[in-house]
C-alpha positions as YAML, in Angstrom:
chain: A
units: angstrom
residues:
- id: 1
  name: MET
  ca: [0.00, 0.00, 0.00]
- id: 2
  name: THR
  ca: [1.27, 3.47, -0.89]
- id: 3
  name: PRO
  ca: [2.04, 5.50, 2.26]
- id: 4
  name: GLU
  ca: [-0.29, 8.30, 3.24]
- id: 5
  name: PRO
  ca: [0.65, 11.55, 1.48]
- id: 6
  name: PRO
  ca: [1.15, 14.77, 3.44]
- id: 7
  name: THR
  ca: [-1.98, 16.53, 4.65]
- id: 8
  name: VAL
  ca: [-3.01, 19.96, 3.39]
- id: 9
  name: GLY
  ca: [-1.72, 21.39, 6.66]
- id: 10
  name: GLU
  ca: [1.66, 19.70, 6.18]
- id: 11
  name: TYR
  ca: [1.89, 21.05, 2.63]
- id: 12
  name: LEU
  ca: [1.16, 24.57, 3.81]
- id: 13
  name: ARG
  ca: [3.67, 24.39, 6.64]
- id: 14
  name: ALA
  ca: [6.22, 23.24, 4.04]
- id: 15
  name: VAL
  ca: [5.35, 26.26, 1.88]
- id: 16
  name: THR
  ca: [5.98, 28.56, 4.83]
- id: 17
  name: LEU
  ca: [9.30, 26.88, 5.64]
- id: 18
  name: ALA
  ca: [10.43, 26.99, 2.01]
- id: 19
  name: VAL
  ca: [9.63, 30.71, 1.80]
- id: 20
  name: GLU
  ca: [11.74, 31.28, 4.91]
- id: 21
  name: VAL
  ca: [14.64, 29.39, 3.32]
- id: 22
  name: LEU
  ca: [14.27, 31.25, 0.03]
- id: 23
  name: ALA
  ca: [14.03, 34.65, 1.71]
- id: 24
  name: SER
  ca: [17.05, 34.01, 3.92]
- id: 25
  name: SER
  ca: [19.11, 32.69, 1.01]
- id: 26
  name: ALA
  ca: [18.14, 35.65, -1.17]
- id: 27
  name: ARG
  ca: [19.19, 38.16, 1.48]
- id: 28
  name: ASP
  ca: [22.51, 36.37, 2.01]
- id: 29
  name: ALA
  ca: [23.29, 35.87, -1.69]
- id: 30
  name: GLY
  ca: [22.17, 39.29, -2.91]
- id: 31
  name: LEU
  ca: [19.60, 40.09, -5.60]
- id: 32
  name: GLU
  ca: [22.04, 40.04, -8.51]
- id: 33
  name: ALA
  ca: [23.70, 36.74, -7.61]
- id: 34
  name: PRO
  ca: [23.42, 34.05, -10.32]
- id: 35
  name: VAL
  ca: [21.36, 30.93, -9.63]
- id: 36
  name: PRO
  ca: [23.43, 27.85, -10.60]
- id: 37
  name: THR
  ca: [20.39, 25.58, -10.77]
- id: 38
  name: CYS
  ca: [18.52, 28.02, -13.07]
- id: 39
  name: PRO
  ca: [21.11, 29.12, -15.65]
- id: 40
  name: GLY
  ca: [20.57, 32.69, -16.80]
- id: 41
  name: TRP
  ca: [18.57, 33.71, -13.73]
- id: 42
  name: THR
  ca: [19.56, 36.03, -10.91]
- id: 43
  name: VAL
  ca: [18.08, 35.86, -7.44]
- id: 44
  name: ARG
  ca: [15.86, 38.81, -8.37]
- id: 45
  name: ASP
  ca: [14.48, 36.79, -11.32]
- id: 46
  name: LEU
  ca: [13.87, 33.83, -9.02]
- id: 47
  name: LEU
  ca: [11.95, 35.89, -6.47]
- id: 48
  name: ALA
  ca: [9.83, 37.54, -9.16]
- id: 49
  name: HIS
  ca: [8.97, 34.18, -10.72]
- id: 50
  name: GLN
  ca: [8.09, 32.51, -7.44]
- id: 51
  name: GLY
  ca: [6.05, 35.48, -6.23]
- id: 52
  name: MET
  ca: [4.17, 35.53, -9.54]
- id: 53
  name: VAL
  ca: [3.34, 31.81, -9.28]
- id: 54
  name: HIS
  ca: [2.06, 32.28, -5.73]
- id: 55
  name: ARG
  ca: [-0.22, 35.13, -6.81]
- id: 56
  name: TRP
  ca: [-1.41, 33.18, -9.88]
- id: 57
  name: ALA
  ca: [-2.28, 30.16, -7.72]
- id: 58
  name: THR
  ca: [-4.01, 32.34, -5.13]
- id: 59
  name: ALA
  ca: [-6.19, 33.89, -7.82]
- id: 60
  name: ILE
  ca: [-7.22, 30.45, -9.09]
- id: 61
  name: VAL
  ca: [-8.00, 29.17, -5.59]
- id: 62
  name: ARG
  ca: [-10.20, 32.26, -5.11]
- id: 63
  name: GLY
  ca: [-12.13, 31.59, -8.30]
- id: 64
  name: ALA
  ca: [-10.31, 33.46, -11.07]
- id: 65
  name: ASP
  ca: [-10.15, 32.16, -14.62]
- id: 66
  name: PRO
  ca: [-6.46, 31.22, -15.04]
- id: 67
  name: VAL
  ca: [-6.39, 32.76, -18.51]
- id: 68
  name: THR
  ca: [-7.31, 36.17, -17.17]
- id: 69
  name: VAL
  ca: [-4.55, 36.36, -14.55]
- id: 70
  name: GLU
  ca: [-1.94, 38.86, -15.79]
- id: 71
  name: THR
  ca: [1.12, 36.77, -14.98]
- id: 72
  name: ALA
  ca: [3.56, 38.88, -17.02]
- id: 73
  name: ALA
  ca: [2.45, 42.05, -15.26]
- id: 74
  name: ILE
  ca: [2.70, 40.38, -11.86]
- id: 75
  name: GLU
  ca: [6.23, 39.17, -12.57]
- id: 76
  name: ALA
  ca: [7.23, 42.61, -13.84]
- id: 77
  name: SER
  ca: [5.92, 44.07, -10.59]
- id: 78
  name: GLY
  ca: [8.13, 41.70, -8.62]
- id: 79
  name: LEU
  ca: [11.17, 42.56, -10.71]
- id: 80
  name: ALA
  ca: [10.59, 46.27, -10.17]
- id: 81
  name: ASP
  ca: [9.82, 46.09, -6.45]
- id: 82
  name: PRO
  ca: [12.50, 47.77, -4.32]
- id: 83
  name: ASP
  ca: [12.20, 44.95, -1.76]
- id: 84
  name: PRO
  ca: [11.37, 41.77, -3.71]
- id: 85
  name: VAL
  ca: [11.98, 39.53, -0.70]
- id: 86
  name: THR
  ca: [9.19, 41.22, 1.27]
- id: 87
  name: TRP
  ca: [7.06, 41.18, -1.90]
- id: 88
  name: LEU
  ca: [7.60, 37.40, -2.12]
- id: 89
  name: GLU
  ca: [6.70, 36.90, 1.54]
- id: 90
  name: ALA
  ca: [3.48, 38.90, 1.21]
- id: 91
  name: GLY
  ca: [2.31, 36.80, -1.73]
- id: 92
  name: ALA
  ca: [3.14, 33.56, 0.06]
- id: 93
  name: THR
  ca: [1.18, 34.62, 3.15]
- id: 94
  name: ASP
  ca: [-1.83, 35.39, 0.96]
- id: 95
  name: LEU
  ca: [-1.52, 32.00, -0.75]
- id: 96
  name: VAL
  ca: [-1.42, 30.11, 2.54]
- id: 97
  name: ASP
  ca: [-4.41, 32.12, 3.81]
- id: 98
  name: ALA
  ca: [-6.38, 31.35, 0.64]
- id: 99
  name: LEU
  ca: [-5.71, 27.61, 0.85]
- id: 100
  name: THR
  ca: [-6.31, 27.50, 4.60]
- id: 101
  name: GLY
  ca: [-9.74, 29.06, 4.09]
- id: 102
  name: ALA
  ca: [-10.67, 27.10, 0.97]
- id: 103
  name: PRO
  ca: [-13.31, 24.36, 1.30]
- id: 104
  name: ASP
  ca: [-12.31, 20.72, 0.94]
- id: 105
  name: ASP
  ca: [-14.61, 20.50, -2.10]
- id: 106
  name: LEU
  ca: [-13.00, 23.50, -3.79]
- id: 107
  name: ASP
  ca: [-13.99, 23.77, -7.45]
- id: 108
  name: ALA
  ca: [-10.88, 24.92, -9.31]
- id: 109
  name: LEU
  ca: [-8.59, 23.97, -12.15]
- id: 110
  name: VAL
  ca: [-6.22, 21.03, -11.71]
- id: 111
  name: PHE
  ca: [-3.79, 20.20, -14.49]
- id: 112
  name: LEU
  ca: [-1.73, 17.11, -13.63]
- id: 113
  name: ARG
  ca: [-2.45, 13.45, -14.27]
- id: 114
  name: GLU
  ca: [-3.97, 11.45, -11.40]
- id: 115
  name: ALA
  ca: [-4.40, 14.75, -9.56]
- id: 116
  name: PRO
  ca: [-5.93, 14.91, -6.07]
- id: 117
  name: PRO
  ca: [-8.98, 17.13, -5.39]
- id: 118
  name: ALA
  ca: [-8.41, 20.83, -6.08]
- id: 119
  name: ARG
  ca: [-7.62, 22.10, -2.57]
- id: 120
  name: ARG
  ca: [-5.10, 19.32, -1.94]
- id: 121
  name: PHE
  ca: [-3.79, 19.67, -5.51]
- id: 122
  name: TRP
  ca: [-2.99, 23.37, -5.10]
- id: 123
  name: ALA
  ca: [-1.47, 22.89, -1.63]
- id: 124
  name: ARG
  ca: [0.71, 20.11, -3.01]
- id: 125
  name: ARG
  ca: [1.68, 21.93, -6.22]
- id: 126
  name: GLN
  ca: [2.65, 25.11, -4.39]
- id: 127
  name: CYS
  ca: [4.49, 23.11, -1.74]
- id: 128
  name: HIS
  ca: [6.80, 21.54, -4.31]
- id: 129
  name: GLU
  ca: [6.97, 24.65, -6.50]
- id: 130
  name: THR
  ca: [8.16, 26.65, -3.51]
- id: 131
  name: THR
  ca: [10.44, 23.94, -2.12]
- id: 132
  name: VAL
  ca: [12.23, 23.49, -5.44]
- id: 133
  name: HIS
  ca: [12.71, 27.24, -5.82]
- id: 134
  name: ALA
  ca: [13.90, 27.52, -2.23]
- id: 135
  name: LEU
  ca: [16.55, 24.99, -3.25]
- id: 136
  name: ASP
  ca: [17.40, 27.32, -6.13]
- id: 137
  name: GLY
  ca: [17.82, 30.17, -3.67]
- id: 138
  name: LEU
  ca: [20.10, 28.00, -1.57]
- id: 139
  name: SER
  ca: [22.16, 27.14, -4.64]
- id: 140
  name: ALA
  ca: [22.61, 30.87, -5.28]
- id: 141
  name: ARG
  ca: [23.84, 31.37, -1.73]
- id: 142
  name: LEU
  ca: [26.24, 28.40, -1.93]
- id: 143
  name: GLY
  ca: [27.25, 28.96, -5.55]
- id: 144
  name: ARG
  ca: [26.68, 25.36, -6.67]
- id: 145
  name: HIS
  ca: [24.24, 22.50, -7.14]
- id: 146
  name: LEU
  ca: [23.08, 20.86, -3.94]
- id: 147
  name: THR
  ca: [23.55, 17.73, -1.86]
- id: 148
  name: ALA
  ca: [20.99, 15.98, 0.32]
- id: 149
  name: ARG
  ca: [22.77, 17.43, 3.37]
- id: 150
  name: ASP
  ca: [22.17, 20.94, 2.02]
- id: 151
  name: ALA
  ca: [18.47, 20.06, 1.73]
- id: 152
  name: SER
  ca: [18.18, 18.47, 5.18]
- id: 153
  name: TRP
  ca: [15.11, 20.63, 5.89]
- id: 154
  name: VAL
  ca: [13.21, 18.70, 3.18]
- id: 155
  name: SER
  ca: [11.67, 15.69, 4.92]
- id: 156
  name: GLU
  ca: [11.82, 12.19, 3.49]
- id: 157
  name: LYS
  ca: [8.01, 12.11, 3.34]
- id: 158
  name: LEU
  ca: [7.91, 15.34, 1.38]
- id: 159
  name: ALA
  ca: [10.66, 14.15, -0.96]
- id: 160
  name: VAL
  ca: [8.75, 10.95, -1.79]
- id: 161
  name: ASP
  ca: [5.64, 13.01, -2.49]
- id: 162
  name: GLY
  ca: [7.56, 15.39, -4.74]
- id: 163
  name: ILE
  ca: [9.07, 12.53, -6.72]
- id: 164
  name: ASP
  ca: [5.57, 11.14, -7.16]
- id: 165
  name: GLU
  ca: [4.16, 14.46, -8.34]
- id: 166
  name: LEU
  ca: [6.88, 14.72, -10.97]
- id: 167
  name: LEU
  ca: [6.86, 11.15, -12.27]
- id: 168
  name: VAL
  ca: [3.12, 10.50, -12.04]
- id: 169
  name: GLY
  ca: [1.63, 13.97, -12.35]
- id: 170
  name: PHE
  ca: [3.90, 15.80, -14.77]
- id: 171
  name: TRP
  ca: [5.64, 13.11, -16.81]
- id: 172
  name: GLN
  ca: [2.42, 11.38, -17.82]
- id: 173
  name: ARG
  ca: [1.04, 14.54, -19.44]
- id: 174
  name: ARG
  ca: [1.08, 14.61, -23.23]
- id: 175
  name: THR
  ca: [3.02, 17.87, -23.30]
- id: 176
  name: LYS
  ca: [5.58, 16.91, -20.64]
- id: 177
  name: GLY
  ca: [7.79, 14.03, -19.73]
- id: 178
  name: LEU
  ca: [9.95, 11.60, -21.55]
- id: 179
  name: ARG
  ca: [9.83, 10.21, -25.08]
- id: 180
  name: SER
  ca: [11.92, 7.47, -26.66]
- id: 181
  name: GLN
  ca: [11.78, 6.01, -30.14]
- id: 182
  name: SER
  ca: [13.19, 2.83, -28.62]
- id: 183
  name: PRO
  ca: [10.77, 1.88, -25.81]
- id: 184
  name: TYR
  ca: [12.22, 0.83, -22.48]
- id: 185
  name: THR
  ca: [11.17, 0.17, -18.89]
- id: 186
  name: ALA
  ca: [12.83, 1.97, -16.01]
- id: 187
  name: ALA
  ca: [12.41, 1.95, -12.25]
- id: 188
  name: VAL
  ca: [13.10, 4.72, -9.76]
- id: 189
  name: SER
  ca: [13.75, 3.16, -6.37]
- id: 190
  name: ALA
  ca: [13.96, 5.10, -3.10]
- id: 191
  name: ASP
  ca: [15.45, 3.79, 0.13]
- id: 192
  name: THR
  ca: [11.99, 4.20, 1.67]
- id: 193
  name: GLY
  ca: [10.77, 1.17, -0.34]
- id: 194
  name: ASP
  ca: [8.89, 3.32, -2.84]
- id: 195
  name: VAL
  ca: [9.35, 2.35, -6.48]
- id: 196
  name: TRP
  ca: [8.08, 4.09, -9.60]
- id: 197
  name: LEU
  ca: [7.90, 1.94, -12.73]
- id: 198
  name: LEU
  ca: [8.10, 3.92, -15.98]
- id: 199
  name: GLU
  ca: [7.24, 2.65, -19.45]
- id: 200
  name: VAL
  ca: [8.90, 5.12, -21.81]
- id: 201
  name: GLY
  ca: [8.01, 5.10, -25.51]
- id: 202
  name: PRO
  ca: [7.60, 7.35, -28.53]
- id: 203
  name: ARG
  ca: [4.18, 8.60, -27.42]
- id: 204
  name: GLY
  ca: [5.15, 9.41, -23.85]
- id: 205
  name: THR
  ca: [5.53, 7.84, -20.42]
- id: 206
  name: VAL
  ca: [3.25, 5.70, -18.27]
- id: 207
  name: THR
  ca: [4.16, 5.67, -14.58]
- id: 208
  name: ARG
  ca: [3.02, 3.46, -11.70]
- id: 209
  name: HIS
  ca: [3.92, 4.06, -8.05]
- id: 210
  name: LEU
  ca: [4.69, 0.70, -6.46]
- id: 211
  name: GLN
  ca: [6.30, -0.70, -3.34]
- id: 212
  name: ALA
  ca: [9.53, -2.72, -3.40]
- id: 213
  name: ARG
  ca: [7.66, -5.91, -2.55]
- id: 214
  name: ASP
  ca: [5.43, -5.58, -5.62]
- id: 215
  name: GLY
  ca: [6.28, -7.49, -8.77]
- id: 216
  name: ILE
  ca: [8.90, -5.57, -10.74]
- id: 217
  name: PRO
  ca: [10.19, -6.84, -14.11]
- id: 218
  name: SER
  ca: [13.78, -8.06, -14.06]
- id: 219
  name: GLN
  ca: [14.78, -6.32, -17.30]
- id: 220
  name: VAL
  ca: [14.60, -2.69, -16.25]
- id: 221
  name: ARG
  ca: [16.97, 0.27, -16.12]
- id: 222
  name: TRP
  ca: [17.35, 1.49, -12.53]
- id: 223
  name: LEU
  ca: [17.80, 4.82, -10.79]
- id: 224
  name: HIS
  ca: [18.08, 4.49, -7.04]
- id: 225
  name: GLY
  ca: [19.02, 6.40, -3.91]
- id: 226
  name: GLY
  ca: [17.74, 8.13, -0.82]
- id: 227
  name: ALA
  ca: [14.48, 10.02, -1.28]
- id: 228
  name: PRO
  ca: [16.02, 13.51, -0.78]
- id: 229
  name: ASP
  ca: [18.81, 12.71, -3.28]
- id: 230
  name: LEU
  ca: [16.28, 11.46, -5.83]
- id: 231
  name: TYR
  ca: [14.14, 14.55, -5.27]
- id: 232
  name: LEU
  ca: [17.12, 16.78, -6.01]
- id: 233
  name: ALA
  ca: [18.27, 14.71, -8.98]
- id: 234
  name: LEU
  ca: [14.88, 14.32, -10.69]
- id: 235
  name: TRP
  ca: [13.98, 17.99, -10.19]
- id: 236
  name: ASN
  ca: [17.46, 18.78, -11.60]
- id: 237
  name: ARG
  ca: [18.85, 20.51, -8.51]
- id: 238
  name: GLY
  ca: [21.72, 18.18, -7.59]
- id: 239
  name: GLY
  ca: [21.75, 15.03, -5.49]
- id: 240
  name: THR
  ca: [23.81, 11.85, -5.71]
- id: 241
  name: VAL
  ca: [22.04, 8.74, -6.99]
- id: 242
  name: GLY
  ca: [22.87, 5.35, -8.45]
- id: 243
  name: ASP
  ca: [22.44, 5.51, -12.21]
- id: 244
  name: PRO
  ca: [24.22, 2.47, -13.68]
- id: 245
  name: THR
  ca: [22.69, 2.78, -17.16]
- id: 246
  name: GLY
  ca: [22.94, 6.56, -17.54]
- id: 247
  name: LEU
  ca: [19.27, 7.57, -17.35]
- id: 248
  name: LEU
  ca: [19.68, 10.98, -15.76]
- id: 249
  name: PRO
  ca: [21.15, 13.06, -18.61]
- id: 250
  name: ALA
  ca: [18.25, 12.32, -20.97]
- id: 251
  name: TRP
  ca: [15.71, 12.53, -18.16]
- id: 252
  name: ARG
  ca: [16.95, 15.93, -17.04]
- id: 253
  name: GLU
  ca: [16.54, 17.26, -20.55]
- id: 254
  name: GLY
  ca: [13.28, 15.53, -21.51]
- id: 255
  name: GLY
  ca: [11.60, 15.81, -18.12]
- id: 256
  name: ALA
  ca: [12.49, 19.40, -17.21]
- id: 257
  name: ILE
  ca: [9.48, 21.41, -16.00]
- id: 258
  name: THR
  ca: [9.21, 24.97, -17.25]
- id: 259
  name: TRP
  ca: [6.57, 27.65, -16.76]
...
């Protein structure tokens, strides 16, 4: 049986923690510092992007049509703000308030495969959106890609959930994920006992979240490691994982998530 995912409350506490990490890293690194994990971005760009996504998500949770949200104008506002860290924090507080007050049967857009109900979906999506970008902020402060020790504030439970959102939610979408003209089967195995089985072919990827005791084909290509390392590696932020057949380079290119 798949372990229980984080609760909405746990997701929102993780958002708050990630914002604290991002804000602290941004202040230490400086607004014009480059972000190694987001080539071409400065910390100012990172803050403006994350603050825009928070405000976009808040608008959707509160009933806005996603198409009508002026994301470019919001991001420009963040770039121009004299104190973009405080601007980020204000948007995050509003997001957490909106999701805290939203009903469990919230009627709102969801856009990933096998998505949970809307309130949980948006809490989860913004949790991992913010956590990954907090890792980016940390990479700017440290000047490099990250190790699991750097990301010790990301719990194992949260890391497993974030791997699942990427492999099941994003990579199974028609417009995202992996493609291969030569079909193959791969397994992502975490030390927690969680296993994701991926069937990769020319039309996309089909993913199943299993447990280690479940039947897994013998002829598979493996990626394995601790959950935080896999989280970093699959979201393209660092990490050290076992990759005996060289899956990661193609996966990092084909599975990258962009706005």
